[in-house]
C-alpha positions as CSV (number, residue, x, y, z in Angstrom):
1,M,-0.1,0.1,0.0
2,R,3.0,2.3,0.7
3,T,3.8,1.8,-3.2
4,L,0.1,3.0,-4.1
5,T,0.3,6.1,-1.8
6,I,3.7,7.2,-3.4
7,E,2.6,6.6,-6.9
8,G,-0.6,8.4,-6.5
9,Y,1.2,11.5,-4.9
10,I,3.4,11.8,-7.5
11,I,0.9,11.6,-10.3
12,G,-1.2,14.0,-8.6
13,L,1.6,16.3,-7.9
14,F,2.6,16.0,-11.6
15,V,-0.7,16.8,-13.1
16,F,-1.3,19.7,-10.3
17,L,2.1,21.4,-11.7
18,N,1.4,20.3,-15.1
19,G,-1.9,22.8,-14.7
20,M,0.2,25.4,-13.3
21,Y,2.5,25.4,-16.3
22,V,-0.7,25.5,-18.7
23,I,-1.8,28.8,-16.7
24,A,1.7,30.4,-16.2
25,F,3.1,30.1,-19.8
26,P,1.5,31.2,-23.4
27,P,-0.8,30.9,-25.2
28,A,-2.9,33.0,-23.4
29,G,-6.8,32.0,-23.0
30,D,-5.7,28.3,-21.8
31,E,-6.4,29.3,-18.0
32,P,-9.8,27.5,-17.5
33,Q,-8.1,24.3,-18.7
34,G,-5.3,24.9,-16.5
35,Y,-7.8,25.1,-13.4
36,A,-9.4,21.9,-14.6
37,I,-6.1,20.2,-14.7
38,I,-5.5,21.5,-11.0
39,A,-8.4,20.4,-10.1
40,I,-7.9,17.0,-11.3
41,G,-4.5,16.6,-9.7
42,I,-6.3,17.5,-6.4
43,F,-8.7,14.9,-7.1
44,I,-6.0,12.2,-7.5
45,I,-4.5,12.8,-4.5
46,L,-7.7,12.8,-2.2
47,A,-8.7,9.8,-4.3
48,T,-5.4,8.0,-3.2
49,R,-5.8,9.0,0.3
50,H,-9.5,7.6,0.2
51,L,-8.6,4.4,-1.4
52,V,-5.7,3.8,1.1
53,A,-7.7,4.6,4.1
54,T,-10.3,2.4,3.1
55,M,-7.6,-0.5,2.0
56,E,-6.0,-0.3,5.5
57,K,-9.6,-0.3,7.3
58,D,-10.4,-3.2,5.5
59,E,-7.1,-4.8,6.6
60,E,-7.5,-4.2,10.4
61,C,-11.2,-5.7,10.4
62,P,-11.2,-8.9,8.6
63,P,-14.8,-10.0,7.3
64,L,-16.4,-12.3,9.7
65,S,-17.2,-15.7,8.6
């Protein structure tokens, strides 16, 4: 699970920085697209955190059989 966390954070951070690049550099007019890319990067990080937390919770409490 540690690998999943690291990979999710790296991908999310890369997407976030890509959005910053789209906003900061020409051509002008791409700002809405850059903001959407930033939102996707933040979503990836939050989704990874949620997935890892859910997986850890499932490991702590095995299902009753």
